[in-house]
PQR file with spaces between the fields and no chain letter, atoms N, CA, C, O and H, PARSE charges and radii, in Angstrom:
ATOM       1  N    MET     1     -13.157   13.281    1.810 -0.4000 1.5000
ATOM       2  CA   MET     1     -12.879   12.333    0.944 -0.0000 2.0000
ATOM       3  C    MET     1     -12.144   12.892   -0.288  0.5500 1.7000
ATOM       4  O    MET     1     -11.318   12.172   -0.849 -0.5500 1.4000
ATOM       5  N    ALA     2     -12.383   14.075   -0.722 -0.4000 1.5000
ATOM       6  CA   ALA     2     -11.678   14.677   -1.975 -0.0000 2.0000
ATOM       7  C    ALA     2     -10.243   14.847   -1.749  0.5500 1.7000
ATOM       8  O    ALA     2      -9.436   14.577   -2.639 -0.5500 1.4000
ATOM       9  H    ALA     2     -13.054   14.660   -0.266  0.4000 1.0000
ATOM      10  N    LEU     3      -9.839   15.338   -0.450 -0.4000 1.5000
ATOM      11  CA   LEU     3      -8.435   15.489   -0.173 -0.0000 2.0000
ATOM      12  C    LEU     3      -7.723   14.048   -0.142  0.5500 1.7000
ATOM      13  O    LEU     3      -6.527   13.989   -0.429 -0.5500 1.4000
ATOM      14  H    LEU     3     -10.494   15.558    0.272  0.4000 1.0000
ATOM      15  N    PHE     4      -8.456   12.850    0.212 -0.4000 1.5000
ATOM      16  CA   PHE     4      -7.876   11.682    0.073 -0.0000 2.0000
ATOM      17  C    PHE     4      -7.493   11.251   -1.269  0.5500 1.7000
ATOM      18  O    PHE     4      -6.395   10.813   -1.614 -0.5500 1.4000
ATOM      19  H    PHE     4      -9.427   12.899    0.445  0.4000 1.0000
ATOM      20  N    LEU     5      -8.671   11.453   -2.070 -0.4000 1.5000
ATOM      21  CA   LEU     5      -8.513   10.991   -3.520 -0.0000 2.0000
ATOM      22  C    LEU     5      -7.353   11.844   -4.431  0.5500 1.7000
ATOM      23  O    LEU     5      -6.683   11.334   -5.328 -0.5500 1.4000
ATOM      24  H    LEU     5      -9.562   11.808   -1.790  0.4000 1.0000
ATOM      25  N    ILE     6      -7.271   13.296   -3.979 -0.4000 1.5000
ATOM      26  CA   ILE     6      -6.208   13.927   -4.563 -0.0000 2.0000
ATOM      27  C    ILE     6      -4.936   13.600   -4.080  0.5500 1.7000
ATOM      28  O    ILE     6      -3.987   13.610   -4.864 -0.5500 1.4000
ATOM      29  H    ILE     6      -7.815   13.711   -3.250  0.4000 1.0000
ATOM      30  N    THR     7      -4.779   13.313   -2.905 -0.4000 1.5000
ATOM      31  CA   THR     7      -3.422   12.610   -2.445 -0.0000 2.0000
ATOM      32  C    THR     7      -3.088   11.515   -2.976  0.5500 1.7000
ATOM      33  O    THR     7      -1.932   11.372   -3.374 -0.5500 1.4000
ATOM      34  H    THR     7      -5.550   13.305   -2.268  0.4000 1.0000
ATOM      35  N    PHE     8      -3.971   10.561   -3.091 -0.4000 1.5000
ATOM      36  CA   PHE     8      -3.887    9.225   -3.672 -0.0000 2.0000
ATOM      37  C    PHE     8      -3.443    9.423   -5.245  0.5500 1.7000
ATOM      38  O    PHE     8      -2.590    8.685   -5.739 -0.5500 1.4000
ATOM      39  H    PHE     8      -4.910   10.677   -2.768  0.4000 1.0000
ATOM      40  N    VAL     9      -3.989   10.324   -5.892 -0.4000 1.5000
ATOM      41  CA   VAL     9      -3.712   10.335   -7.352 -0.0000 2.0000
ATOM      42  C    VAL     9      -2.329   11.129   -7.348  0.5500 1.7000
ATOM      43  O    VAL     9      -1.578   10.911   -8.299 -0.5500 1.4000
ATOM      44  H    VAL     9      -4.682   10.924   -5.491  0.4000 1.0000
ATOM      45  N    ALA    10      -2.030   11.793   -6.622 -0.4000 1.5000
ATOM      46  CA   ALA    10      -0.694   12.618   -6.767 -0.0000 2.0000
ATOM      47  C    ALA    10       0.536   11.671   -6.342  0.5500 1.7000
ATOM      48  O    ALA    10       1.611   11.749   -6.937 -0.5500 1.4000
ATOM      49  H    ALA    10      -2.640   11.970   -5.850  0.4000 1.0000
ATOM      50  N    ILE    11       0.341   10.848   -5.371 -0.4000 1.5000
ATOM      51  CA   ILE    11       1.209    9.710   -4.952 -0.0000 2.0000
ATOM      52  C    ILE    11       1.243    8.585   -6.121  0.5500 1.7000
ATOM      53  O    ILE    11       2.298    8.023   -6.414 -0.5500 1.4000
ATOM      54  H    ILE    11      -0.532   10.784   -4.887  0.4000 1.0000
ATOM      55  N    ALA    12       0.170    8.334   -6.686 -0.4000 1.5000
ATOM      56  CA   ALA    12       0.090    7.222   -7.836 -0.0000 2.0000
ATOM      57  C    ALA    12       0.921    7.953   -9.028  0.5500 1.7000
ATOM      58  O    ALA    12       1.697    7.234   -9.657 -0.5500 1.4000
ATOM      59  H    ALA    12      -0.687    8.791   -6.449  0.4000 1.0000
ATOM      60  N    VAL    13       0.826    9.255   -9.371 -0.4000 1.5000
ATOM      61  CA   VAL    13       1.440    9.852  -10.488 -0.0000 2.0000
ATOM      62  C    VAL    13       3.032    9.734  -10.203  0.5500 1.7000
ATOM      63  O    VAL    13       3.831    9.371  -11.066 -0.5500 1.4000
ATOM      64  H    VAL    13       0.195    9.839   -8.860  0.4000 1.0000
ATOM      65  N    VAL    14       3.322   10.026   -9.114 -0.4000 1.5000
ATOM      66  CA   VAL    14       4.775   10.080   -8.693 -0.0000 2.0000
ATOM      67  C    VAL    14       5.433    8.668   -8.828  0.5500 1.7000
ATOM      68  O    VAL    14       6.601    8.543   -9.195 -0.5500 1.4000
ATOM      69  H    VAL    14       2.672   10.321   -8.414  0.4000 1.0000
ATOM      70  N    PHE    15       4.595    7.570   -8.500 -0.4000 1.5000
ATOM      71  CA   PHE    15       5.057    6.055   -8.617 -0.0000 2.0000
ATOM      72  C    PHE    15       5.245    5.805   -9.894  0.5500 1.7000
ATOM      73  O    PHE    15       6.252    5.168  -10.208 -0.5500 1.4000
ATOM      74  H    PHE    15       3.646    7.672   -8.201  0.4000 1.0000
ATOM      75  N    VAL    16       4.280    6.269  -10.954 -0.4000 1.5000
ATOM      76  CA   VAL    16       4.157    5.907  -12.237 -0.0000 2.0000
ATOM      77  C    VAL    16       5.350    6.618  -12.883  0.5500 1.7000
ATOM      78  O    VAL    16       5.967    5.934  -13.700 -0.5500 1.4000
ATOM      79  H    VAL    16       3.463    6.786  -10.699  0.4000 1.0000
ATOM      80  N    LEU    17       5.742    7.729  -12.690 -0.4000 1.5000
ATOM      81  CA   LEU    17       6.779    8.357  -13.217 -0.0000 2.0000
ATOM      82  C    LEU    17       8.088    7.771  -12.838  0.5500 1.7000
ATOM      83  O    LEU    17       8.902    7.657  -13.754 -0.5500 1.4000
ATOM      84  H    LEU    17       5.241    8.284  -12.026  0.4000 1.0000
ATOM      85  N    MET    18       8.441    7.375  -11.635 -0.4000 1.5000
ATOM      86  CA   MET    18       9.316    6.625  -11.180 -0.0000 2.0000
ATOM      87  C    MET    18       9.584    5.549  -12.005  0.5500 1.7000
ATOM      88  O    MET    18      10.663    5.341  -12.559 -0.5500 1.4000
ATOM      89  H    MET    18       7.779    7.468  -10.891  0.4000 1.0000
ATOM      90  N    ALA    19       8.400    4.738  -12.094 -0.4000 1.5000
ATOM      91  CA   ALA    19       8.669    3.548  -12.790 -0.0000 2.0000
ATOM      92  C    ALA    19       9.028    3.617  -14.230  0.5500 1.7000
ATOM      93  O    ALA    19       9.809    2.789  -14.700 -0.5500 1.4000
ATOM      94  H    ALA    19       7.523    4.906  -11.644  0.4000 1.0000
ATOM      95  N    ILE    20       8.422    4.704  -15.072 -0.4000 1.5000
ATOM      96  CA   ILE    20       8.707    4.873  -16.349 -0.0000 2.0000
ATOM      97  C    ILE    20      10.100    5.375  -16.452  0.5500 1.7000
ATOM      98  O    ILE    20      10.699    5.163  -17.506 -0.5500 1.4000
ATOM      99  H    ILE    20       7.788    5.376  -14.691  0.4000 1.0000
ATOM     100  N    GLY    21      10.733    6.060  -15.421 -0.4000 1.5000
ATOM     101  CA   GLY    21      12.171    6.565  -15.544 -0.0000 2.0000
ATOM     102  C    GLY    21      13.063    5.097  -15.283  0.5500 1.7000
ATOM     103  O    GLY    21      14.185    5.001  -15.779 -0.5500 1.4000
ATOM     104  H    GLY    21      10.246    6.232  -14.564  0.4000 1.0000
ATOM     105  N    VAL    22      12.556    4.117  -14.576 -0.4000 1.5000
ATOM     106  CA   VAL    22      13.528    2.951  -14.406 -0.0000 2.0000
ATOM     107  C    VAL    22      13.288    2.322  -15.598  0.5500 1.7000
ATOM     108  O    VAL    22      14.298    1.828  -16.099 -0.5500 1.4000
ATOM     109  H    VAL    22      11.644    4.194  -14.173  0.4000 1.0000
ATOM     110  N    MET    23      12.074    2.160  -16.328 -0.4000 1.5000
ATOM     111  CA   MET    23      11.995    1.274  -17.501 -0.0000 2.0000
ATOM     112  C    MET    23      12.763    1.650  -18.812  0.5500 1.7000
ATOM     113  O    MET    23      13.074    0.869  -19.711 -0.5500 1.4000
ATOM     114  H    MET    23      11.253    2.561  -15.921  0.4000 1.0000
ATOM     115  N    PHE    24      13.058    3.253  -18.739 -0.4000 1.5000
ATOM     116  CA   PHE    24      13.562    3.653  -19.894 -0.0000 2.0000
ATOM     117  C    PHE    24      15.215    3.972  -19.568  0.5500 1.7000
ATOM     118  O    PHE    24      15.843    4.878  -20.116 -0.5500 1.4000
ATOM     119  H    PHE    24      12.805    3.887  -18.008  0.4000 1.0000
ATOM     120  N    GLY    25      15.741    3.088  -18.621 -0.4000 1.5000
ATOM     121  CA   GLY    25      17.206    3.175  -18.354 -0.0000 2.0000
ATOM     122  C    GLY    25      17.747    3.818  -17.140  0.5500 1.7000
ATOM     123  O    GLY    25      18.819    3.382  -16.720 -0.5500 1.4000
ATOM     124  H    GLY    25      15.231    2.352  -18.175  0.4000 1.0000
ATOM     125  N    ARG    26      17.145    4.837  -16.479 -0.4000 1.5000
ATOM     126  CA   ARG    26      17.469    5.377  -15.282 -0.0000 2.0000
ATOM     127  C    ARG    26      17.479    4.302  -14.201  0.5500 1.7000
ATOM     128  O    ARG    26      16.499    3.618  -13.904 -0.5500 1.4000
ATOM     129  H    ARG    26      16.274    5.191  -16.820  0.4000 1.0000
ATOM     130  N    GLY    27      18.806    4.214  -13.588 -0.4000 1.5000
ATOM     131  CA   GLY    27      19.083    3.356  -12.434 -0.0000 2.0000
ATOM     132  C    GLY    27      17.941    3.595  -11.312  0.5500 1.7000
ATOM     133  O    GLY    27      17.315    4.653  -11.240 -0.5500 1.4000
ATOM     134  H    GLY    27      19.602    4.769  -13.829  0.4000 1.0000
ATOM     135  N    ALA    28      17.758    2.608  -10.533 -0.4000 1.5000
ATOM     136  CA   ALA    28      16.867    2.728   -9.412 -0.0000 2.0000
ATOM     137  C    ALA    28      17.402    3.599   -8.340  0.5500 1.7000
ATOM     138  O    ALA    28      18.587    3.868   -8.144 -0.5500 1.4000
ATOM     139  H    ALA    28      18.266    1.749  -10.591  0.4000 1.0000
ATOM     140  N    LEU    29      16.313    4.028   -7.635 -0.4000 1.5000
ATOM     141  CA   LEU    29      16.783    4.935   -6.559 -0.0000 2.0000
ATOM     142  C    LEU    29      17.440    4.127   -5.565  0.5500 1.7000
ATOM     143  O    LEU    29      17.167    2.954   -5.310 -0.5500 1.4000
ATOM     144  H    LEU    29      15.350    3.810   -7.794  0.4000 1.0000
ATOM     145  N    LYS    30      18.531    5.004   -4.896 -0.4000 1.5000
ATOM     146  CA   LYS    30      19.531    4.371   -3.830 -0.0000 2.0000
ATOM     147  C    LYS    30      20.023    5.395   -2.988  0.5500 1.7000
ATOM     148  O    LYS    30      20.119    6.588   -3.274 -0.5500 1.4000
ATOM     149  H    LYS    30      18.752    5.957   -5.104  0.4000 1.0000
ATOM     150  N    GLY    31      20.312    4.861   -1.977 -0.4000 1.5000
ATOM     151  CA   GLY    31      21.230    5.907   -0.884 -0.0000 2.0000
ATOM     152  C    GLY    31      22.415    6.183   -1.144  0.5500 1.7000
ATOM     153  O    GLY    31      23.078    5.674   -2.049 -0.5500 1.4000
ATOM     154  H    GLY    31      20.233    3.892   -1.746  0.4000 1.0000
ATOM     155  N    THR    32      22.860    7.203   -0.194 -0.4000 1.5000
ATOM     156  CA   THR    32      24.092    7.594   -0.563 -0.0000 2.0000
ATOM     157  C    THR    32      24.959    7.044    0.504  0.5500 1.7000
ATOM     158  O    THR    32      25.995    7.661    0.752 -0.5500 1.4000
ATOM     159  H    THR    32      22.322    7.617    0.540  0.4000 1.0000
ATOM     160  N    CYS    33      24.680    5.962    1.174 -0.4000 1.5000
ATOM     161  CA   CYS    33      25.495    5.388    2.297 -0.0000 2.0000
ATOM     162  C    CYS    33      25.684    6.390    3.474  0.5500 1.7000
ATOM     163  O    CYS    33      26.640    6.328    4.247 -0.5500 1.4000
ATOM     164  H    CYS    33      23.839    5.461    0.972  0.4000 1.0000
ATOM     165  N    GLY    34      24.854    7.167    3.534 -0.4000 1.5000
ATOM     166  CA   GLY    34      25.144    8.076    4.889 -0.0000 2.0000
ATOM     167  C    GLY    34      25.984    9.490    4.427  0.5500 1.7000
ATOM     168  O    GLY    34      26.162   10.385    5.253 -0.5500 1.4000
ATOM     169  H    GLY    34      24.077    7.218    2.906  0.4000 1.0000
ATOM     170  N    GLY    35      26.335    9.568    3.438 -0.4000 1.5000
ATOM     171  CA   GLY    35      27.397   10.540    3.301 -0.0000 2.0000
ATOM     172  C    GLY    35      26.830   11.798    2.408  0.5500 1.7000
ATOM     173  O    GLY    35      25.875   11.573    1.664 -0.5500 1.4000
ATOM     174  H    GLY    35      26.190    8.841    2.767  0.4000 1.0000
ATOM     175  N    VAL    36      27.323   12.949    2.458 -0.4000 1.5000
ATOM     176  CA   VAL    36      26.687   13.907    1.694 -0.0000 2.0000
ATOM     177  C    VAL    36      28.054   14.416    0.777  0.5500 1.7000
ATOM     178  O    VAL    36      28.331   15.608    0.642 -0.5500 1.4000
ATOM     179  H    VAL    36      28.098   13.132    3.063  0.4000 1.0000
ATOM     180  N    ASN    37      28.764   13.430    0.245 -0.4000 1.5000
ATOM     181  CA   ASN    37      29.906   13.583   -0.525 -0.0000 2.0000
ATOM     182  C    ASN    37      29.502   13.617   -2.135  0.5500 1.7000
ATOM     183  O    ASN    37      30.011   12.767   -2.865 -0.5500 1.4000
ATOM     184  H    ASN    37      28.540   12.462    0.355  0.4000 1.0000
ATOM     185  N    ASN    38      28.741   14.432   -2.595 -0.4000 1.5000
ATOM     186  CA   ASN    38      28.398   14.334   -3.913 -0.0000 2.0000
ATOM     187  C    ASN    38      27.744   12.962   -4.320  0.5500 1.7000
ATOM     188  O    ASN    38      27.974   12.532   -5.450 -0.5500 1.4000
ATOM     189  H    ASN    38      28.328   15.122   -2.002  0.4000 1.0000
ATOM     190  N    GLY    39      27.012   12.315   -3.535 -0.4000 1.5000
ATOM     191  CA   GLY    39      26.668   11.255   -3.807 -0.0000 2.0000
ATOM     192  C    GLY    39      27.715   10.019   -3.880  0.5500 1.7000
ATOM     193  O    GLY    39      27.306    8.942   -4.313 -0.5500 1.4000
ATOM     194  H    GLY    39      26.825   12.665   -2.617  0.4000 1.0000
ATOM     195  N    GLU    40      28.814   10.135   -3.537 -0.4000 1.5000
ATOM     196  CA   GLU    40      29.725    9.285   -3.488 -0.0000 2.0000
ATOM     197  C    GLU    40      29.714    8.491   -2.119  0.5500 1.7000
ATOM     198  O    GLU    40      29.484    9.181   -1.125 -0.5500 1.4000
ATOM     199  H    GLU    40      29.146   11.010   -3.185  0.4000 1.0000
ATOM     200  N    CYS    41      29.925    7.182   -1.933 -0.4000 1.5000
ATOM     201  CA   CYS    41      29.745    6.426   -0.769 -0.0000 2.0000
ATOM     202  C    CYS    41      30.965    6.610   -0.147  0.5500 1.7000
ATOM     203  O    CYS    41      32.004    6.520   -0.801 -0.5500 1.4000
ATOM     204  H    CYS    41      30.112    6.622   -2.740  0.4000 1.0000
ATOM     205  N    LEU    42      30.971    6.883    1.163 -0.4000 1.5000
ATOM     206  CA   LEU    42      32.188    7.066    1.926 -0.0000 2.0000
ATOM     207  C    LEU    42      32.366    5.723    2.745  0.5500 1.7000
ATOM     208  O    LEU    42      33.329    5.596    3.501 -0.5500 1.4000
ATOM     209  H    LEU    42      30.128    6.957    1.695  0.4000 1.0000
ATOM     210  N    CYS    43      31.592    4.901    2.613 -0.4000 1.5000
ATOM     211  CA   CYS    43      31.894    3.524    3.465 -0.0000 2.0000
ATOM     212  C    CYS    43      32.635    2.649    2.819  0.5500 1.7000
ATOM     213  O    CYS    43      32.241    2.016    1.840 -0.5500 1.4000
ATOM     214  H    CYS    43      30.810    5.004    1.998  0.4000 1.0000
ATOM     215  N    THR    44      33.944    2.543    3.413 -0.4000 1.5000
ATOM     216  CA   THR    44      34.681    1.425    2.713 -0.0000 2.0000
ATOM     217  C    THR    44      34.797   -0.072    3.451  0.5500 1.7000
ATOM     218  O    THR    44      35.169   -1.123    2.928 -0.5500 1.4000
ATOM     219  H    THR    44      34.264    3.057    4.209  0.4000 1.0000
ATOM     220  N    GLN    45      34.380    0.150    4.779 -0.4000 1.5000
ATOM     221  CA   GLN    45      34.116   -1.129    5.397 -0.0000 2.0000
ATOM     222  C    GLN    45      33.002   -1.140    6.006  0.5500 1.7000
ATOM     223  O    GLN    45      32.447   -0.083    6.308 -0.5500 1.4000
ATOM     224  H    GLN    45      34.078    1.003    5.204  0.4000 1.0000
ATOM     225  N    LYS    46      32.447   -2.414    6.310 -0.4000 1.5000
ATOM     226  CA   LYS    46      31.208   -2.530    7.145 -0.0000 2.0000
ATOM     227  C    LYS    46      31.373   -2.326    8.386  0.5500 1.7000
ATOM     228  O    LYS    46      32.410   -2.680    8.947 -0.5500 1.4000
ATOM     229  H    LYS    46      32.898   -3.272    6.064  0.4000 1.0000
ATOM     230  N    CYS    47      30.312   -1.679    9.066 -0.4000 1.5000
ATOM     231  CA   CYS    47      30.457   -1.345   10.384 -0.0000 2.0000
ATOM     232  C    CYS    47      30.068   -2.669   11.428  0.5500 1.7000
ATOM     233  O    CYS    47      29.674   -3.736   10.956 -0.5500 1.4000
ATOM     234  H    CYS    47      29.469   -1.391    8.610  0.4000 1.0000
ATOM     235  N    GLU    48      30.191   -2.505   12.532 -0.4000 1.5000
ATOM     236  CA   GLU    48      30.488   -3.480   13.480 -0.0000 2.0000
ATOM     237  C    GLU    48      29.008   -4.206   13.536  0.5500 1.7000
ATOM     238  O    GLU    48      28.950   -5.433   13.468 -0.5500 1.4000
ATOM     239  H    GLU    48      30.510   -1.638   12.916  0.4000 1.0000
ATOM     240  N    LYS    49      27.854   -3.436   13.657 -0.4000 1.5000
ATOM     241  CA   LYS    49      26.466   -3.934   13.468 -0.0000 2.0000
ATOM     242  C    LYS    49      26.411   -4.803   12.357  0.5500 1.7000
ATOM     243  O    LYS    49      26.076   -5.965   12.584 -0.5500 1.4000
ATOM     244  H    LYS    49      27.901   -2.439   13.712  0.4000 1.0000
ATOM     245  N    LYS    50      26.676   -4.465   11.193 -0.4000 1.5000
ATOM     246  CA   LYS    50      26.569   -5.368    9.951 -0.0000 2.0000
ATOM     247  C    LYS    50      27.429   -6.577   10.132  0.5500 1.7000
ATOM     248  O    LYS    50      26.997   -7.675    9.782 -0.5500 1.4000
ATOM     249  H    LYS    50      26.949   -3.520   11.008  0.4000 1.0000
ATOM     250  N    LEU    51      28.548   -6.455   10.627 -0.4000 1.5000
ATOM     251  CA   LEU    51      29.497   -7.722   10.544 -0.0000 2.0000
ATOM     252  C    LEU    51      28.884   -8.722   11.669  0.5500 1.7000
ATOM     253  O    LEU    51      28.922   -9.934   11.459 -0.5500 1.4000
ATOM     254  H    LEU    51      28.898   -5.563   10.912  0.4000 1.0000
ATOM     255  N    ARG    52      28.382   -8.261   12.732 -0.4000 1.5000
ATOM     256  CA   ARG    52      27.788   -9.063   13.833 -0.0000 2.0000
ATOM     257  C    ARG    52      26.376   -9.868   13.167  0.5500 1.7000
ATOM     258  O    ARG    52      26.010  -11.012   13.439 -0.5500 1.4000
ATOM     259  H    ARG    52      28.351   -7.277   12.902  0.4000 1.0000
ATOM     260  N    ALA    53      25.781   -8.983   12.304 -0.4000 1.5000
ATOM     261  CA   ALA    53      24.449   -9.652   11.838 -0.0000 2.0000
ATOM     262  C    ALA    53      24.812  -10.696   10.711  0.5500 1.7000
ATOM     263  O    ALA    53      24.146  -11.712   10.508 -0.5500 1.4000
ATOM     264  H    ALA    53      26.079   -8.054   12.084  0.4000 1.0000
ATOM     265  N    GLU    54      25.917  -10.345   10.014 -0.4000 1.5000
ATOM     266  CA   GLU    54      26.302  -11.495    9.112 -0.0000 2.0000
ATOM     267  C    GLU    54      27.010  -12.668    9.591  0.5500 1.7000
ATOM     268  O    GLU    54      27.046  -13.749    9.003 -0.5500 1.4000
ATOM     269  H    GLU    54      26.458   -9.521   10.179  0.4000 1.0000
ATOM     270  N    ALA    55      27.686  -12.330   10.923 -0.4000 1.5000
ATOM     271  CA   ALA    55      28.343  -13.533   11.528 -0.0000 2.0000
ATOM     272  C    ALA    55      27.244  -14.442   12.114  0.5500 1.7000
ATOM     273  O    ALA    55      27.397  -15.663   12.143 -0.5500 1.4000
ATOM     274  H    ALA    55      27.656  -11.452   11.401  0.4000 1.0000
ATOM     275  N    LEU    56      26.074  -13.804   12.605 -0.4000 1.5000
ATOM     276  CA   LEU    56      25.059  -14.444   13.205 -0.0000 2.0000
ATOM     277  C    LEU    56      24.279  -15.358   12.087  0.5500 1.7000
ATOM     278  O    LEU    56      23.823  -16.484   12.291 -0.5500 1.4000
ATOM     279  H    LEU    56      25.950  -12.812   12.581  0.4000 1.0000
ATOM     280  N    ALA    57      24.239  -14.749   11.075 -0.4000 1.5000
ATOM     281  CA   ALA    57      23.475  -15.495    9.903 -0.0000 2.0000
ATOM     282  C    ALA    57      24.241  -16.522    9.263  0.5500 1.7000
ATOM     283  O    ALA    57      23.656  -17.355    8.571 -0.5500 1.4000
ATOM     284  H    ALA    57      24.609  -13.835   10.909  0.4000 1.0000
ATOM     285  N    GLU    58      25.394  -16.555    9.404 -0.4000 1.5000
ATOM     286  CA   GLU    58      26.378  -17.806    8.917 -0.0000 2.0000
ATOM     287  C    GLU    58      26.110  -18.562    9.932  0.5500 1.7000
ATOM     288  O    GLU    58      25.862  -19.689    9.503 -0.5500 1.4000
ATOM     289  H    GLU    58      25.869  -15.878    9.966  0.4000 1.0000
ATOM     290  N    HIS    59      26.024  -18.512   11.207 -0.4000 1.5000
ATOM     291  CA   HIS    59      26.118  -19.648   12.113 -0.0000 2.0000
ATOM     292  C    HIS    59      24.572  -20.164   12.180  0.5500 1.7000
ATOM     293  O    HIS    59      24.328  -21.036   13.014 -0.5500 1.4000
ATOM     294  H    HIS    59      26.225  -17.596   11.555  0.4000 1.0000
ATOM     295  N    LYS    60      23.597  -19.721   11.421 -0.4000 1.5000
ATOM     296  CA   LYS    60      22.404  -20.437   11.632 -0.0000 2.0000
ATOM     297  C    LYS    60      21.929  -21.374   10.703  0.5500 1.7000
ATOM     298  O    LYS    60      20.882  -21.983   10.920 -0.5500 1.4000
ATOM     299  H    LYS    60      23.795  -19.013   10.743  0.4000 1.0000
């Protein structure tokens, strides 16, 4: 039980710190679009899967 409480508190502290960072102007966490190019997004076009999903959503 002690290990659970320690883990819970550690995760809660991380969440609180991230929330404080967002409140003080730091942007929200986001992915890099699958690339490792210094955080720059390499995706210039939507992939086929995304295009099909959007087309299906439009038809419903």
